[in-house]
N, C-alpha and C positions, 0 to 999 in steps of 0.2 A: 464645660468646655476646657477647663484647665486639665493638663495632663502632666502632673508633676512627677509621676512615677517612672516615666519612660527614660531609657538610656540613649535614645536617639538624639543627635545634635539638633539644635533649634536655630532657625534663621528668620530674621525679620526683613522684609523687602518692601520698600516704598516704591510707588509708581509701578505696581506689579500687574496692572490690568492689561498691559500691552507692551509690545516692543522689547527693549532690552530687559526691563523688569520681569516680564512674563517668561523670557528665556532663562534668566537666572533661576526663576522658580522651577521650571521644568528640569533643568540640569541638576539643581540641588536636590530635588525630589528623587531623581534617579540615583543620587549618591546617598540616600537614606536620611535626609533632613526632614524634620517636621517644620512647617512653615506658617508664618503669619503674613498674609498677603494684604497690603495696604494700598488703597487708592480711593477714588470717588465713584467709580463706575461699578455699581452693584452687579449688573448683569454680566459684565465681563469677568469680574472677580469670581462670581459663582460658577461661571462656565469653566474658568481655569481651575478652580478648586475641584470641580467634578472631574475634569480631565485627569488631574493629578491623582485623585483618589481611585480612579478607574485603572490607572497604570502602575501605581506604586503603593507599597504597604507603609504609607506615612500619613500623618495628619496635616491637613491644609485648612487653616482657619482664615477668615477674612475679617477686615476691619475697614469700615467706611470713614475716612478722615479727610478733611480739607487741610492739607499741610501748609497752606499759605496763610492761615489764620494765626493770630497771636496765641501763644500757649499750646500750639499744635504738638510740639515736641513732648510736652508733659502728657498729652492725651495718647500719643504714640507709646510712650514708656509705660503708661498705665495699662494700655491694651496688651502689651507684651507681658507685663507682670501678671496679668490675669490668666495668661496661658501657661507660662513657665517662670520659675524663679530665676533662671539664668538664660541669657542669650549668648549663643556661641558666635553668631555672625549677624552683623547689621549691615544692610546695603541701603545707603541713602541714594536712591536712584531718581526719585520724583523730580521733575523739572519741566520747564516749557521754554520755548524760544519766542523771540519777538524781533522782527526785521522792519526797519524803517528809521526815519529821522527821530532822534531822541526827543526833540522838542515837540514832536507830534504825538508821542506816546501818551495815552491816558494815564493820569497820576495813579489811579487804582491799579493798573497793570504794572507800573513801575514798582509800587509798594509790594504787590503780591510776589513779584519775582525776587525782590530782596529778601522777603520773609521766607520764601520757599527754598531758594538756593543758598542763602547765608544763615539767617536766624535759626531756622528749623534744623538745619544740618549741624550747626555749632552746638545748639542746645541739646540735640539728641546725643551727640558725642559726649557731652558733659554728663548727661543722665545715665547713659549705658556703660561708660568706661569704668566707673568705680567698681562695679560688680566684676567686670572682667579683670581689673587689676587685682582685686582681692583673690580671685581664683587663679590668677596668673595664666589666663587663657582667654583668647577671644580675638576676633578679626572684625575690622570695620572697612568697608569699601565705600568710598565716596565717588560717585560717578560725576566726572567733570566733562571736559571736551577739549579737543585740540584748539578750539577757539580761545581757550584760556592761555595759550602760549603767545597770543598776538593781540595788539590793540586793533579792533575791527570796527570801523565806522559803519553805521547802519545796523550793527549788532552791538552797540556800545555797552549797554548795561549787561547783556547776556555774557559777552566775552569777559567783562570785568568781574562778574560774579564767579565765573569759572576759574579765572586767574586767582581769585581769592581762595577758592576751594583747593587749588593745587598748592599754594603756599601754606595754607592752614594745615593741610594733610601732611606735607613734608615736615613741618615743625613738630606737629603732634606725634608723628611716627617716632621721632627721636626721643620725645618725652617718655613714651610708654615702652620703648624697645627694651629697657632693662627689666621690665616686668614680663617680658616674653610675649607681648602683644604685637599684632601686625595691623598697620594702617596702610591701605592702598588707595590711591586716587587713580581711577580708570579714566583714560582720556581718549574716547573714540572720536573719529571724524564723522563725516556724513554717513548716516546709517539708514538702511531701508526700513523705516518705520513711518508712522504718521506724524512724527515730530515736526517736520517741515510744513506739513499741511496746517498744523495748529499754529505754527509761527507765521503763516501767510506767505510762504516762499517755497521755491524748489531748493534742493540741497545746494548751498553755495560752495564755491571752491573748485579748483581745477582737477580734483581727483575723483575716481570712481567710488560711489558709495559702497559700503560693505554691509553684510547682513548682521542682524542681532545675534545670530548663532556664532558668527566669527568673533564678535566683540566679547561675548561672555566666555567663550573658550579661551581667548587670550588672557582675559582677566583672571579667571580661576586657575589657569595653568601657571600664571606668574606668582601666585601666592607662595609657591614653594621656593621662589628665587630670592625672596626678601626685598625685591624692588618696591619702592613706594610709588613712584610715578610710572604708570604703565600705559604705553601707547599700543594700539591694537593692530596696526599694520605698518607697512613701510612708509606710507605717506604721513602718518602720525609722527613717526620717528623723525622724518625730515622736517616737519613743522616744528617740532620741539627743538631741533638743531637750529633752525632759522631764528626762533625766538631767543635762543641763548647767544648767538654769535653775530647776527645782523643788527646794525644800529636801529634803535626803536623808532626813530623818526622815519627812516626808510621803510620799515615794516608797516608803520601806520599809513603812510602815503600809498604803498603798494596794495595794502588790503582795501583802502578806500577806492582805489582805481578799480580793483577787481569787483567790488560790490556795485559800483556804478555801472560797470560793463555788464554784470549779471542782471541788474535791474533793467537796463536797456534791452537786453536780449529777451527777458521775460515779457516786457511790454510789447515788443515786436511780435512775439509768438501769440500773445493775447489778441492783438489786433488782427493777426492772420486768422486765428480761430473764429473770431467774431465775424470777419468778412466772409469766411467760408460758410458759417452758419446762416448768414444773411442770404447768401446765394441759394442755399438749399431751401430756405424758407420761402423764397420767391418763385420756386419752380412748381 
């Protein structure tokens, strides 16, 4: 499985089985990258790897890892080292959402989110960066969210973990800049993937959702600019601006109002669908 002799660049992508992660894989394969695709869904990973192999002259390996478990970063690093001695691009994309009152969240889900969004990302950066620094070449993309610019009630933990990723990436980028490395934190807004279905909600927020293709294009295009914090459309840039200049208390209350409004709207739509279903069932 190892392919140490190739001169093709090598990228490791977590959360690669769908959505933004899968799109990173497709685009990087088209640019000549060998890939290690990491997720839990074997069927989707194998399908994506076969798709890539059929379209591009690159190697796409898969690794089935649960990245919300302790020591997951070490298993990820070992999986990468088994394929190649050096990683050129690491994309920490794996994540999940959770919408609802914090005190109603199961403790196991709270702990899994902290490990996946914070522990595994931080530990992965610590494991992969020394080799990049030694070679004076490498890129890490941490996928956060525009939610990280705001304190958002009913997405309390999710928004806070993404805020951590933004601050962590900004500081780390300056530490490794003298070695010629690049750290990007990509901050998409609502995106047309199954993320919100997993979170148990429709895309929250007043702006139209964008495609995974648009997110990845904006992220990769920005690598040449040297920017660390990358928003992927105008609404993300606006949200970043609001987070920097509007008083935090006002932002928190405004976000809480919007989340309550969205919840009321979703509940009304659900009641309407249930009523219509009942009428059809009675005919």
